[in-house]
C-alpha positions in Angstrom: 31.8 -139.6 82.6 29.4 -141.1 84.7 30.6 -143.4 87.3 28.8 -146.7 86.3 30.2 -145.9 82.4 33.7 -146.2 84.2 33.4 -148.8 86.2 32.2 -150.8 83.0 35.1 -149.6 81.0 37.5 -150.7 83.9 35.6 -154.5 84.0 36.1 -154.4 80.3 39.7 -153.9 80.2 40.1 -156.4 83.5 37.9 -159.4 82.3 40.2 -162.0 84.3 39.5 -159.5 87.4 35.8 -159.9 87.2 35.9 -163.6 86.9 37.8 -164.4 89.5 36.1 -161.9 91.7 32.9 -164.1 90.8 34.8 -167.2 91.5 35.7 -166.0 94.9 31.8 -165.2 95.7 31.1 -168.6 94.4 33.5 -170.3 96.1 32.8 -168.5 99.5 29.0 -169.0 99.1 29.2 -172.7 98.7 31.9 -173.7 101.3 29.6 -171.8 103.5 26.6 -173.8 102.5 28.5 -177.0 103.0 30.0 -176.2 106.5 26.3 -174.7 107.5 24.8 -177.9 106.1 27.5 -180.1 108.5 26.8 -177.7 111.6 23.1 -178.5 111.2 23.7 -182.2 110.6 25.8 -182.2 113.7 23.5 -180.4 115.9 20.6 -182.4 114.7 22.6 -186.0 115.8 23.9 -183.9 119.1 20.1 -183.3 120.0 18.6 -186.6 118.6 21.0 -188.6 120.8 19.5 -186.7 124.0 21.0 -187.4 127.0 20.3 -190.9 126.6 24.0 -191.2 124.6 22.1 -193.5 122.0 21.1 -192.3 118.6 17.3 -193.7 118.1 16.4 -191.7 115.4 12.8 -191.7 114.3 12.1 -191.9 110.8 14.9 -190.8 108.2 18.4 -190.7 109.2 20.0 -187.0 109.6 22.4 -187.5 107.0 20.0 -188.7 104.4 17.3 -185.7 104.8 16.6 -184.2 101.6 17.2 -180.7 102.7 20.7 -181.6 103.9 21.5 -183.2 100.5 20.1 -180.4 98.4 22.2 -177.7 100.5 25.2 -180.2 99.9 24.6 -180.4 96.4 24.1 -176.6 96.0 27.2 -175.7 98.2 29.0 -178.8 95.5 27.6 -177.3 92.3 28.8 -173.1 93.7 32.3 -174.6 94.3 32.1 -176.6 90.6 31.4 -173.1 89.2 34.1 -171.4 91.1 36.7 -173.7 89.5 35.4 -173.5 86.4 35.6 -169.3 86.7 39.2 -169.1 87.7 39.6 -171.8 85.0 38.1 -169.7 82.6 39.9 -166.5 84.1 43.4 -168.0 83.2 42.4 -168.5 79.4 40.9 -164.6 78.7 
C-alpha cells in the first residue's frame, strides 16, 4: 500500500488530530504575525524618536499605518480560526 494512502487512512481515522494540528498551525502563524507587527511598530517609534527624545512623526501615526492594521487583522483572524478549529475538534 502506498505511503500516501496509509497517511490518508490514518488521518481519516484521527480527524480530531488533524483539526488540532491545523489549529496549532493557524495559532502559531497568527501569534507570530501579531508579535512581529508589535516589534515593527516599536522599532518604528524608536527610530522616529531618534536622538531628540520627541515623537515628531511626519505623516500618519505608526499605529494607524495600513500595513500594520492589515497584519494585526490577519493575525486576529488566524487566532480566531484556530479557536474555531479547536472547538470543532472537540465535536468530532
